N, C-alpha and C positions, 0 to 999 in steps of 0.2 A: 766619720768620713762619710761624705754625701754620696748617694748613689748616681751614676752617670744617667743622664736623661737620655731615653732612646727616642729619637723624631725620624718618622718615615714620611718621605714624601713621594706620592705618586703623581709622576708627570714632571719631566725635566725641561718644559718650555720656559719661557719667560718667567711665569708666575712661580712655578716650582722651583727653578734655579735660584731666583731671587729670594724665595722663603728659605732656601737652604744657606745662601750667603749670609743673610741677616740672623738667621739662627746661629751660624757660626760667631757672628760677631757679638751676639748677646750672651752665648754660653760657649767659651773656650773648650769645655771639656765634653759637650754633648757628643753623644754617637748620631750621626746623620746619615741616612741612607735615601739616595734619589734614584726613582725606579723609572724607566722609560722604555716603551715598545720599540722605539726607533733605533737605529744602528748608529746614531750621530748624538753627541751632546747637544746642548742648547744651541739654537742658532735662530737668525732672524727670519722669521716667516713672512715679514713685510717686504723684505729684501727678494723674495723669491721671482717675482715677475721680471726683475733686472738681472738675474742670472739666465732667464730664457733668451733673452736679448744678447747676452753677453757683455752689457754694459758692466755687470760685475763679471770679471772674466772667468772665476772659477765658482762652482757650486759651494765647494768648502770654504769660501772666503766669507761665507755667512756664519760660520761656527764661531761662537764667541771665546770659548776656551778649549783646547783639546783635552781629551779624556783623562790624561796624566795629571792636568791642572788640578782637578778636583781632589785627588788625594794628596798631591805635593802641597798645594797651597791651601785649598779649600778644606783640607782634612776631611773630605766627604766620601763616602762609599758610593760610587756611580754604578749602578747596573743598567747596561744597555740591553737592547732587545730581551727585555724581561716585562712580564705581564702581571700586574696584581689581579688575581681572579677571585679573592674573597675576603671579606674583612669580620673577624669575630669581636665585636665591640665588648662582650662579657670579659673575654681573657686578654683583650687588647693585642689580637694577632691579625697580622696580614698573611694571607696565602700568596705567594709569588710563584710564576712558572717561567723558568727558561725557555724562550721560544726557539732556541736552536735544538736543544737537547729533549725538551718536553718535561724535565724534571721539576718537581715542585719542592718547595719548603716554606716554613713559616719564619715571620720576622715579628719580633715583640716590639711594641710600641708603647711610649707613654703619651705621645702626642702624635696625631696623624694629619697630614696636609694633604687634601685632595685638590690637585692642579691638573685635571685629566683633560682640559680643554674641549676641543668641539671637533666635528667631522663635516665633511661637505654634505649638504642637502641636495637630494636629486629630486626635481619635481616630476610629477606623474605624466610622463612622455612615453607614449607607445612605441615599443621597439628600443627603449633606451638600454635595457639589460642584456649584458652579453656581448655588446659591441667592442671589439678590440682597439678601435680608434676614438673611444670616448674618454676623455681624461676630466679631472679635477685638480685644482691646485691647492695642495695643503702642506706637501712635504718637499723635500730636496729631490727626492726620488721622482715625484710627481713633474718638477721643473724639469728635470733631466729627460723625463719622457716626452714632455710637449716640446722642448727643444728639438730632439731627435724626430719627432712627428714633423716639424716645420722643416727639417731638411730634406724630408721626403715628398711632402704634400704642400700645395701652395694655396689651397682654399680652406678656410677654416670658418666654422660657425661658433660664435661664443653666446652661451645661453646665460643672460643676466647681465645689466650694466651697472652693476654697483662697483665698488673700489677694484676688487680684484678681477672684474670683468673689464673695465677700461684701462686698467694698468696692464694685464694681459694683452690687451688689443694693441696697444702701443709697442709692447714688445715684439709680438708677431709682425706687426707692420714693418719694424725695423729690420726684420729678417726676410723681407720681401713677400710675405704671405698676404693674400687677399681675404680681408676678414669682413664678416658680417656680424654684427651685434644685435642681439634680440633682448628687449626688454617688456616684461609683463605689464609692468606700470606705465604711466603715460610719458615719463621723461627719463633721462639718463640720471645715474646717481639718484635714485628717487628716496632712499632712505637717508641720505645726506643733506640734499639741498631740495628746495622747492622748485617746482615747474617753471615759474616764472624767473629763476635765476639760471636754469640750466642751459639755455640756448647757447652761450659762449663755449661751452664745453662740448656740446653735440655739434656745433659749427666745427670746431677743432678736430674733432673726429672726422667728420665728412670732408673737410679740406685735405685731409691726409688718405682719402681713397676708402674710407670705412663706409659701409652700408650700414645704417642705423634703423632699426625697426623698433618703435616704441609702443606700448598699449597692444602689444602682440604676444601670442603664446605659441611656444613650439609644441606641436600637437604630436609629432611622429617623426622617428628616425628610420628611413627606409633602408634596408639591406639586410644580408644575412649575417655574415661574422662581422662586417664593417658596416658603419653608416655611410651610405653612398649619396644619400639626399635627405635634406632636412624640410619638413613641411611645417609652415606656420600660419597662423590665422589671426587676423586683425580683430581685436575684440569688440571694436565699436561698429565697423562696416561688415565683418563676417569674411571679408576677401581673404582667399587662401593663396599663399605664395610657396614656392619650392625652390631651394637652393642646393646645388650640386657641392659635395664636401669631400675633403679629403681626411680631415679629422674634425672633433667637436670638443670644446671645452665646456663644462658645466659650471657656472659661477653663480649659483642661485641661492646663496645663503649658507649658513651651517645649523647644526644641531648639537647641543652639548653632549658630551660622553658623560651620561649620569647614572649609568647602569650599577657601577660598583657604589656609588653613593646610595642608590635606593636599596641595595642588598644589605648596606650597614645601618639601614633604618634612618638615613638623613633626609630630612623633610626638603621636598622641592617647593619652590615659590609659585605665584600666579604664572610666570612665564614658563615655567616647567625647567627652570635652571636651579641650581642649588641656592637656597635661601641662606644669606650670611648676615650678620650684624657688623657694626662698625668695627669691631676687633677680629674680623674674619672667622668667627665662631659659626659652627653649623648648629643645627638642632640637638646633635648628639655630643655629649661631653667627652672632651679631649680630641675632637675631630673639627679641623679648621678647612676652609676651602678658598681657593684665589683664582682668578683669571677666567678664561672663556667659559668655563663650566658653571659660572655663578650669575646671579642678579643681585642688584644693589639699587639703591634709591635714587631716582633722577632729582638732581639740585633743584629744577624748577617746578616740576610737576608734583614731587613726593611719591611719585608711582614706581613701582620696581621695573627695571629695564635690565636686559642682558649686557654682561660686560664682554665685549667683543673687540677690545683694544688693547694693544701693547701698552700705551701709557698708563691705563688703568691696572693692567694685569700686574705690572711689575710694583705698582704701589700697594696692591692688595697683597701679592706676595711678600713685601717687606713687612707688612702688618701681620700677616699670618706667622712668618717666620719668628719675628721678635716675640710674640706671644706664645707660640708653640714652645719657645725655649725658656719661658718663664719671665719675658719682659712685659713692657707695657706700651701698646702702640694703638692709635685709632685712625681709621679713615676719616676724612671730611664727611660733613652731614649729607652729601650728595655728590653724584657725578656730572660733570658738565658734558662730558663726551666730545671734547674739543678734538676735531678730526681735520685732515688736509690730504689732499693728494695733488700730484702733478702730471699732467698728460699732455704731450705734444706741446710743451711750453706754457700751458694754461695751469695756473694754480687755482684749486678750489679748496676752500676752507669753510668750516662751519663750526658753531658752538651752540649748545642748547638744542631743544627739541625743534624739529620742522612743523609748520604751521598745522599740518594734518594733526599731528600728535598733541599739539597745545590745544587744538580745539576738542579732540577726543578726551581730554583731561577737564574739560569744562572751561578753558581759558580762552577769552576773545583778545588776540593781540592787537595792538595799534602798531601800524607798520609804517616805516620810512623806507624810501628808496633812493638810491643816487648812483649814477655813473659819472666818473671823473676820471682825472688824468693823475698819473704817478708824478708828474712834474708840473710846474707852472706852464700856461700855454705858450708862453714865449720861448720855452726852453725845449731845445731839441731832444729827442729821445723818450719823450713821456709815453707812457703806454695806458691803455684804458683799464679801469678798474671798477667794478661794479659791486655794491653792497646794500644788503637788505638787513634791517635792524628791526628788533620786535621788542616791545614793552608792554606791560599790563596796564589796566586804567589807573593804576597809581603811579606808574612811571619806573615800576621795577623792571630792569632789564633781563629779557627772556632768552635772548640769543641773537645770533647774527648769522649771515651767509654772504661770504665775499669771493669773487671770482675776478681773476686779472693775471697780469703777466709777470709782475714782480711785487715784492713787499707785502704779499698777501699773508704769509704766516705770521709776520710781525703784528699786523692789524689784529688778526683773530686772536692772538695772545693777549693783546691789550682788552679787548671785549671780556675774555676769560677772566682776566685779572679784576676788572671791574665788577664782573658777575660774582666773583668769591668774595669781593670786598663789599659787596652790598650796595654799590654805587646805583644812583637812579640815572635816569635818562637825561635829566637837566644837569647834573653834575657831569655827565659825559659830554653834553653840548659845550660846556665851558671848559673841558680838558685842555690844558695848555700843552701843546705839540710843538716839536721842533720844525724850522724852517730854514731851507737853504736852495736857491733855484737850481743848483746841481743836483740836490736830492729829492725834494719834496716841495709842494705848494704851501703858501701860508696857511690855509685852513686845511685841516686833514680831512679826508673823506668820512672819518669816524665822527667829527663834530658835526660835519655837514648833514650826515644822515639822521644824527639825533635831532636835529633843529626841527623838521617837520613833525616829528612825533610830539615834541614839546608843544608846539603850536596847536595840534589837535586836542591834546589833554587840556590845555588852558580854555580852549573854545567849550568844552565840555562841562568846566566849573561855573 
């Protein structure tokens, strides 16, 4: 009779829960334990901004399955409000602590999955520590606290104009809050799209009354127990500005939760995230990792990049869970980091590295740009759409960025599929797309944006 395999998964977010589900599908008899510090089972972190505005009516609507589901259907042991504090890799034991009682016990494992996620990063701002009206957005409780702050205060400064920053901005504006958003880099969504593509989304923010400061550092929060004023400084001109606030939201990126991995002797990669291979294995035998705590290979550059996206977290979790349970699964050769958001009606999507990251990797992109309409010119209802496409000197597609009011997600998925299929830019130029006046024009913006790149490459031959 075969021994029952014991699988312990630390972290019950998207990666960890997916690992548990696929471990169960792979081995129906395995003993699977999921551990999370939070009082909630898995929920959608990406949906948090929409609970602040109440577009999603209840915070708990984000929860994928209630706690009972894990034992009833998943046949997993879910430990809420529990922390893993140590890993003994020699004896394959995890020490866990009940956060309510403080009691500790050990769990034996045959395979361990680290899905410990990440935590908000706070930039070095004078006076940021100890203020009771400074928030970040990572958990349901964070979203609830920001929602309550918006009921009492009507002036907010958001530090960081990345995805969470702009989505939280929209949520607060919908609640009637006056929002100032401050970005250290020269444009909004700076890690998602290039500066020359960002003006449409910045314009949408400003049209809805948001004060946008780019290339600006928040230097100080003034106040005793609460931040009452935010001081910022333009990085180019040196000009200082101060803004009165009722509350502040910090959305300046994340840091991986790797402390437990380091204790276990797991190797971190160049980005200081957990290094994993295509089977989600770490450097320590029997330990896998998945999700926001890990790095993986960029599909385009071949360089390691942090995994901070739910779409990749669930795929990595699937691979980790299958392999932890004795199955056989591998990730693709690299990640495309296909990403999208929608703010004030403007969809912003991208795939592949931004131009700055391509150049850092020693790749000089050939670029095509196009602004077009979503419908033929003669058809009422067409909306502007802007696209930037990049290829290398051989015509390999490196990535794209698209901003518009409709159909953006469909088009970015086409580029992602083309990249994974190793299509070149000339094949993309002749892609046969659909057409009907009521839906879309004869020539799709994808093929039109590829055309100037093909011409540039031909001139170089």
